[in-house]
C-alpha distance (Angstrom), angle and dihedral (degrees) to the residues before:
residue distance angle dihedral
M1 . . .
V2 3.80 . .
N3 3.81 118.5 .
P4 3.80 110.8 -133.1
T5 3.81 115.4 -125.7
I6 3.79 127.9 -149.9
E7 3.80 123.1 -159.1
L8 3.81 116.0 -162.8
P9 3.79 134.1 176.9
I10 3.81 110.9 -125.8
S11 3.80 133.6 -170.0
K12 3.80 97.2 -125.7
I13 3.80 135.1 20.9
P14 3.82 108.3 -104.1
T15 3.79 121.3 -129.0
D16 3.78 119.8 -112.3
A17 3.81 90.4 -101.2
E18 3.82 91.6 50.7
M19 3.80 90.6 47.9
K20 3.80 90.4 50.8
K21 3.84 91.1 50.7
L22 3.82 92.2 48.1
K23 3.81 91.6 50.8
E24 3.79 90.1 47.4
Y25 3.82 92.9 51.0
F26 3.80 93.9 47.4
K27 3.79 91.1 46.6
E28 3.82 96.7 48.9
M29 3.82 104.9 31.8
P30 3.81 130.8 65.1
V31 3.80 114.2 -110.1
V32 3.82 91.4 -119.7
E33 3.83 90.3 60.1
I34 3.79 92.2 46.4
L35 3.82 90.6 51.1
S36 3.80 93.1 49.6
G37 3.82 89.7 49.5
L38 3.80 91.1 49.0
K39 3.81 90.8 48.8
F40 3.82 90.1 52.8
A41 3.81 91.2 46.5
K42 3.82 92.0 48.8
N43 3.82 92.6 49.5
R44 3.80 90.9 48.0
W45 3.81 91.6 47.0
S46 3.84 91.1 49.1
A47 3.81 91.8 49.4
K48 3.80 91.2 47.3
D49 3.80 90.8 48.2
A50 3.83 91.3 50.0
G51 3.81 91.9 47.6
N52 3.82 93.3 -116.2
L53 3.79 97.7 112.2
K54 3.77 113.0 104.4
V55 3.76 116.1 172.2
G56 3.74 133.7 165.5
R57 3.77 132.1 10.1
K58 3.79 97.2 -21.9
S59 3.80 93.0 61.0
I60 3.82 91.8 46.1
V61 3.79 91.3 53.1
Q62 3.81 92.1 45.9
K63 3.81 91.1 48.9
E64 3.81 90.9 53.3
V65 3.81 98.4 46.7
H66 3.82 103.6 26.4
S67 3.81 101.2 106.1
V68 3.80 101.2 14.9
T69 3.80 113.6 137.0
T70 3.80 124.5 -141.3
E71 3.82 90.9 -102.6
Q72 3.81 92.5 49.1
A73 3.80 90.9 48.8
Q74 3.81 90.8 51.1
W75 3.81 91.6 48.5
R76 3.81 91.8 49.2
L77 3.80 90.9 50.6
K78 3.83 91.9 48.7
N79 3.82 89.0 51.6
W80 3.78 94.8 38.6
K81 3.84 97.2 138.0
M82 3.80 90.0 57.8
M83 3.81 90.5 46.5
I84 3.81 91.3 51.6
A85 3.81 89.8 52.0
N86 3.82 90.0 51.4
Y87 3.80 92.9 47.5
R88 3.82 92.3 47.8
R89 3.81 89.8 49.7
R90 3.80 87.8 55.5
G91 3.80 89.4 52.3
Y92 3.81 99.3 -108.6
S93 3.80 115.9 155.8
Y94 3.79 122.2 -124.2
P95 3.84 92.7 -108.7
T96 3.82 89.0 54.5
I97 3.81 91.4 48.2
S98 3.80 90.7 49.6
R99 3.82 90.4 52.1
I100 3.81 89.7 51.1
K101 3.82 89.9 50.6
K102 3.81 91.7 49.3
I103 3.81 91.7 55.3
L104 3.82 92.1 43.4
I105 3.81 89.3 54.6
Q106 3.80 89.6 52.5
K107 3.81 91.6 48.0
S108 3.80 92.8 47.0
K109 3.81 90.8 57.4
K110 3.80 93.9 54.0
K111 3.79 117.2 94.6
S112 3.79 113.9 -109.1
K113 3.80 117.2 -118.8
């Protein structure tokens, strides 16, 4: 049986360790899986390059407080125990919840338009 070979132009010469990993992946994984992984990596890289990629705690906090009005922020702070229960149910950590509260406090102090 003949092993198929692929020759690809790349932007930078890989290290020996990177070359070893690439050979290992291509040897062990089906090409369809490798292509889907590369598609995901390319989309992530493009989003990161464009400044659209938001991962982790920062994006969670921004999602929660992005379009909150002054009145909504004040209501959430008045009902904070209920909000904590909701955030914990969603799996947010206490540091994340405290960051959300900090921004809500700032928003509640701003005058509404």
